[in-house]
C-alpha positions in Angstrom: 11.5 36.9 42.2 13.7 37.1 39.1 13.9 33.9 37.0 17.6 33.9 37.5 17.1 33.6 41.3 15.2 30.4 41.1 16.9 27.3 42.6 18.9 25.3 40.0 16.4 22.3 40.1 13.5 24.6 39.3 15.4 26.5 36.6 16.4 23.2 35.1 12.8 22.1 34.8 12.0 25.4 33.1 14.8 24.9 30.7 13.6 21.4 29.8 10.1 22.9 29.1 11.8 25.3 26.6 13.1 22.5 24.4 11.5 22.5 20.9 8.8 20.0 20.2 10.7 18.5 17.2 13.9 16.9 18.4 15.8 17.8 15.2 15.4 21.5 16.1 17.5 21.2 19.2 20.7 21.7 17.1 19.6 25.1 16.0 21.7 27.7 18.0 18.6 29.9 18.2 16.7 27.2 20.1 17.2 25.5 23.5 19.5 24.2 24.7 22.2 26.3 23.0 20.3 29.6 23.3 19.9 29.1 27.0 23.7 29.1 27.4 24.0 32.5 25.9 21.8 34.4 28.5 24.1 34.5 31.5 26.9 32.6 33.2 24.4 31.2 35.8 22.0 30.0 33.1 24.9 28.4 31.3 26.1 26.6 34.4 22.6 25.3 35.2 22.0 24.2 31.6 25.3 22.3 31.5 24.3 20.3 34.5 20.8 19.3 33.1 21.2 16.0 31.2 17.8 16.2 29.6 19.0 19.2 27.5 21.8 17.2 25.9 20.7 13.6 25.7 19.1 13.8 22.2 20.8 14.5 18.9 18.6 14.0 15.8 20.0 15.6 12.6 17.5 17.3 10.3 17.2 15.8 6.7 19.3 18.7 5.2 22.5 20.6 5.6 24.5 17.3 5.7 27.8 19.2 5.3 27.2 21.3 8.4 26.1 18.3 10.4 29.2 16.4 9.2 31.4 19.1 10.5 29.6 19.0 13.8 30.2 15.2 14.1 33.9 15.4 13.1 34.5 18.3 15.5 33.3 16.2 18.4 30.0 18.0 18.9 28.1 14.8 19.6 30.5 13.6 22.3 30.5 17.1 23.9 26.7 17.0 24.2 26.5 13.4 25.4 29.4 13.9 27.9 27.2 16.5 29.7 24.7 13.8 30.6 27.1 11.9 32.8 27.9 8.2 32.5 24.6 6.4 32.7 21.9 8.7 31.3 19.9 7.2 28.4 20.6 8.8 25.0 19.0 9.3 21.5 20.9 9.6 18.3 20.2 9.6 14.5 18.6 11.4 11.6 15.1 12.6 11.0 13.3 10.4 8.6 11.9 11.8 5.3 9.8 10.6 2.4 12.6 12.0 0.2 15.9 11.5 2.0 18.8 13.1 0.1 21.6 11.4 2.0 22.7 9.8 5.2 25.3 10.4 7.9 25.3 6.8 9.1 28.9 6.1 8.1 30.1 9.2 10.0 28.5 8.5 13.3 29.3 4.7 13.5 32.1 5.3 16.0 29.6 7.2 18.2 27.1 4.3 18.1 29.9 1.9 19.1 31.0 4.1 22.0 27.6 4.7 23.5 25.7 1.6 22.4 24.7 0.4 25.9 23.1 3.8 26.7 20.9 4.4 23.7 17.2 4.4 24.3 16.4 5.5 20.7 18.2 5.3 17.3 17.0 6.9 14.1 18.7 5.4 11.0 18.5 6.8 7.4 19.8 4.7 4.5 19.9 5.9 0.9 22.7 3.6 -0.5 23.6 -0.1 -0.4 26.7 0.9 1.7 24.3 2.3 4.3 22.5 -1.1 4.5 25.9 -2.7 5.1 26.8 -0.1 7.7 23.7 -1.1 9.7 24.2 -4.8 9.1 28.0 -5.0 9.8 29.1 -1.7 11.2 26.8 -1.4 14.2 27.9 -3.3 17.3 25.9 -6.4 18.1 24.2 -7.7 21.2 24.9 -4.7 23.4 21.9 -2.4 22.9 20.8 -3.1 26.5 18.6 0.0 26.9 17.2 0.4 23.4 13.5 1.0 23.5 12.7 2.4 20.0 14.1 2.4 16.5 13.3 4.5 13.5 14.3 3.1 10.1 14.1 5.2 6.9 15.3 3.6 3.7 15.0 4.6 0.0 17.1 1.7 -1.3 15.7 -1.4 -3.0 16.3 -4.5 -0.8 16.6 -7.4 -3.2 18.8 -10.5 -3.3 21.7 -8.4 -4.7 21.7 -5.7 -2.1 21.0 -8.2 0.7 23.7 -10.7 -0.5 21.1 -13.4 -1.3 19.5 -13.1 2.2 15.7 -12.8 2.4 15.9 -10.0 5.1 18.4 -7.4 6.3 19.8 -8.7 9.5 19.8 -5.8 12.0 21.9 -5.5 15.2 18.8 -5.2 17.4 17.8 -8.9 17.6 18.9 -9.1 21.3 17.6 -5.7 22.3 15.3 -7.0 25.0 13.7 -3.6 25.8 12.9 -2.8 22.2 9.1 -2.2 21.9 8.5 0.5 19.3 9.6 0.6 15.6 8.9 3.4 13.1 9.3 2.9 9.3 9.6 5.3 6.5 10.3 3.0 3.6 10.3 4.2 0.0 10.7 0.9 -1.9 10.2 -2.0 0.6 7.9 -3.4 3.3 8.9 -3.4 7.0 9.1 -7.2 7.1 12.3 -6.9 5.0 14.1 -6.1 8.3 14.9 -8.9 10.7 13.8 -7.6 14.1 12.6 -9.2 17.3 9.0 -8.9 16.0 7.4 -10.9 18.8 8.3 -8.3 21.4 7.2 -5.2 19.4 4.1 -3.6 20.9 4.0 -0.3 18.9 4.6 0.4 15.3 4.4 3.4 12.9 4.4 3.0 9.1 4.8 6.5 8.0 5.7 6.7 4.3 3.1 8.7 2.3 4.7 7.9 -1.0 4.6 4.1 -0.6 2.0 2.8 1.8 1.5 -0.9 2.5 -0.6 -2.9 0.1 -3.3 -5.2 1.4 -0.9 -8.2 1.5 1.8 -6.2 3.3 -0.8 -5.0 5.8 -1.9 -8.5 6.6 1.7 -9.9 6.6 3.0 -7.2 9.0 0.1 -7.7 11.5 0.6 -11.5 11.3 4.3 -11.0 12.1 3.6 -8.7 15.0 1.2 -10.9 17.1 1.8 -8.9 20.3 1.3 -5.5 18.7 -0.9 -3.2 20.9 -0.7 0.1 19.0 -0.3 0.8 15.3 -0.3 3.8 13.1 -0.4 3.4 9.3 -0.7 5.5 6.3 -3.8 4.1 4.7 -2.9 0.9 2.9 -3.9 0.7 -0.8 -6.2 -2.1 -1.9 -5.5 -3.8 -5.1 -6.5 -7.4 -5.8 -8.4 -9.2 -3.1 -6.4 -11.5 -0.9 -6.7 -15.2 -1.4 -6.0 -15.9 2.3 -8.2 -16.5 5.3 -9.1 -13.6 7.6 -6.5 -12.9 10.3 -7.8 -12.2 13.8 -5.4 -9.9 15.7 -6.3 -10.2 19.3 -3.7 -7.9 21.0 -4.1 -4.7 19.1 -6.0 -2.1 21.1 -5.2 1.2 19.3 -5.2 1.8 15.6 -4.5 5.1 13.7 -5.1 5.4 10.0 -3.6 8.4 8.2 -5.2 9.4 4.9 -2.7 11.3 2.8 -3.6 14.3 0.7 -1.5 13.6 -2.4 -3.3 10.4 -3.4 -2.2 10.7 -7.1 1.4 10.7 -6.0 0.8 7.6 -4.1 -0.8 5.9 -7.1 2.3 6.6 -9.1 4.3 4.5 -6.6 2.2 1.4 -6.5 1.6 -1.6 -8.8 -1.8 -2.5 -10.3 -2.8 1.2 -10.6 -5.8 0.4 -12.8 -7.2 -1.9 -10.0 -7.1 0.7 -7.3 -10.3 2.2 -6.0 -11.3 5.0 -3.6 -10.4 4.7 0.1 -12.4 1.9 1.5 -12.2 0.6 5.1 -14.0 -2.7 4.3 -11.1 -4.5 2.5 -8.7 -3.8 5.4 -11.0 -5.4 8.0 -11.9 -8.2 5.6 -8.1 -9.1 5.6 -7.6 -8.5 9.4 -10.1 -8.3 12.2 -9.3 -6.8 15.7 -11.3 -8.6 18.4 -10.1 -6.3 21.2 -9.6 -2.9 19.6 -10.5 0.0 21.9 -9.2 3.2 20.2 -9.7 4.0 16.5 -8.3 7.2 15.0 -8.6 8.7 11.6 -6.4 11.5 10.5 -7.7 13.1 7.3 -5.8 15.4 5.0 -7.3 18.1 2.7 -7.9 17.1 -0.9 -8.2 13.4 -0.2 -10.8 11.0 -1.5 -13.8 10.0 0.8 -13.3 7.0 3.0 -16.1 4.5 2.6 -17.7 2.2 5.1 -16.5 4.0 8.2 -19.7 3.7 10.2 -20.4 0.1 9.2 -16.9 -1.1 10.0 -17.0 0.7 13.4 -20.4 -0.9 14.0 -18.8 -4.3 13.6 -16.4 -3.4 16.5 -19.2 -1.8 18.6 -18.7 -4.2 21.5 -15.1 -3.2 22.2 -14.6 0.3 20.8 -14.2 2.9 23.6 -12.9 5.8 21.5 -13.3 6.9 17.9 -11.3 10.0 17.0 -11.5 12.1 13.8 -9.0 14.8 13.0 -7.1 17.0 10.6 -3.4 17.5 10.8 -1.9 20.1 13.1 -4.0 23.2 13.5 -6.3 23.0 10.5 -9.3 25.3 10.9 -11.8 22.9 9.2 -15.2 21.5 9.9 -15.9 17.9 10.7 -15.1 15.3 7.9 -18.2 13.9 6.4 -17.2 10.5 7.8 -17.4 11.9 11.3 -20.8 13.4 10.7 -22.0 10.1 9.3 -20.7 8.2 12.4 -22.4 10.6 14.8 -25.6 10.2 12.9 -25.2 6.4 13.1 -24.8 6.2 16.9 -27.7 8.7 17.4 -30.1 6.6 15.3 -29.2 3.4 17.2 -29.1 4.3 20.9 -28.6 0.7 22.0 -25.5 0.2 19.9 -21.9 0.8 20.8 -22.3 -0.2 24.4 -18.5 0.2 25.1 -18.2 3.6 23.5 -17.1 6.3 25.9 -15.6 9.0 23.9 -15.6 10.7 20.4 -13.1 13.3 19.2 -14.4 15.6 16.5 -12.9 18.7 14.8 -15.4 21.6 14.3 -15.2 25.0 12.8 -18.5 26.5 13.9 -20.2 26.1 17.3 -23.2 23.9 16.4 -24.3 21.6 19.2 -27.6 20.0 18.2 -26.4 16.8 16.6 -23.7 16.4 19.3 -26.3 16.8 22.0 -28.5 14.3 20.3 -25.6 11.8 20.4 -25.0 12.4 24.1 -28.7 11.9 24.8 -28.8 8.6 23.0 -25.6 7.4 24.8 -25.7 8.5 28.5 -22.1 7.3 29.2 -20.6 9.1 26.1 -18.5 12.2 26.2 -17.1 14.3 23.3 -13.9 16.2 22.7 -14.2 19.0 20.2 -11.0 20.3 18.6 -11.1 24.0 17.5 -8.6 26.7 16.7 -7.9 29.1 19.6 -10.0 32.0 18.3 -13.1 29.8 18.3 -12.7 28.4 21.8 -14.8 31.2 23.4 -17.6 30.8 20.9 -17.8 27.1 21.8 -17.8 27.9 25.5 -20.6 30.4 25.1 -22.7 28.0 23.0 -22.4 25.3 25.7 -23.4 27.8 28.5 -26.4 29.1 26.6 -27.7 25.7 25.4 -31.0 24.6 27.0 -29.4 21.4 28.2 -26.3 23.2 29.5 -26.4 21.6 32.9 -26.4 18.1 31.3 -23.8 18.5 28.6 -21.2 20.9 30.0 -19.5 18.1 31.9 -19.6 15.8 28.9 -18.2 18.1 26.2 -14.5 19.1 26.3 -13.2 21.8 24.1 -9.5 21.2 23.1 -7.5 23.9 21.4 -5.6 22.8 18.3 -2.5 24.3 20.1 -2.8 21.2 22.3 -3.6 18.8 19.5 -0.5 16.8 20.3 -2.3 15.4 23.3 -4.4 13.3 21.0 -1.4 11.4 19.8 -0.8 9.8 23.1 -3.0 6.9 24.3 -2.8 8.2 27.9 -5.1 11.1 27.0 -7.8 8.9 25.6 -7.4 6.2 28.2 -7.9 8.9 30.9 -11.1 10.0 29.3 -12.3 6.4 29.0 -12.0 5.7 32.8 
């Protein structure tokens, strides 16, 4: 059967699967959904009736003149009107560590028109007037469906820019469904924004040029007492905190991203002479996580070693179910030294880590001995190995030919880096921990 002869509902599902992974790529006429409308009149008709193709507009962080023309020509309204009257929508700009401008003043009227339907907004602010647009220009108390917000800001937020207020008052205070917030802040900490922090359960702090310091790390976690999932560019550790240890009882999943351009990070932070190498111990001296289950480390090339990984994980051995180590994207690299040290730690202490069910490890070559040793020492443990596609067969053959093949083949999962995105969702790890 020709693809064009498929029923509209099946063809619509195929079209949705063709959408680019990055939302900001949808506006490219060479990608879905626009490309699908150029194949045939039937494809165009089916595409026009599929709301999932038109419900998201995220502008890339460049070509502002082209995107401005799209807005003023009514392009946003044309897309959104193809979704019907009730379908949830997403709008905004892709965040960046170096934002060159913002379209916020140009799409204010669109935010006002569709405010009750937005499930996601992504706001970029590079000038004081953009802060004012968010504070005064956005409608208030009507974001009924809003579930997530992304805030990118390169402007200093002081008493002058905030008109003597301690925080920037946002229009999302009554957004009862808001659970996730993502920050890319160049000059300020997340707590400068007035948000319904008590209901936030998921947060990303993504700026690689200005990570949180130790005080900001503690302050944010103290503010978000109901946080369940957090992802942070590794906070820098300056002077020790003169505060008691904070116990965060609700956090279950923590991701720490170690950037590659550490020298650029140092240029952005105070107390440069006091900074040390990456060290996990100060973070967990400031905040402890009594119920943490999933711990992820994402390493970048050319970064400094991370100290005290094994010892700090050991302190959480009664609750940790998953420990994941990884490189960004599809890097064809061996296991980080921290991962090898951790595997050695659990192998040497078979009675430890009683809750541990899964480890994720990147590997370049198919060497199984130390992995098998860890599996022997922990009978309930399983391992996911991430490898580039061309090495998958080698891993499969190594498992099949191993002397303990019958024991280990059901406990080792080989995941292609083409599917690495699966590791970003807790659902994958939670499924493995069942």
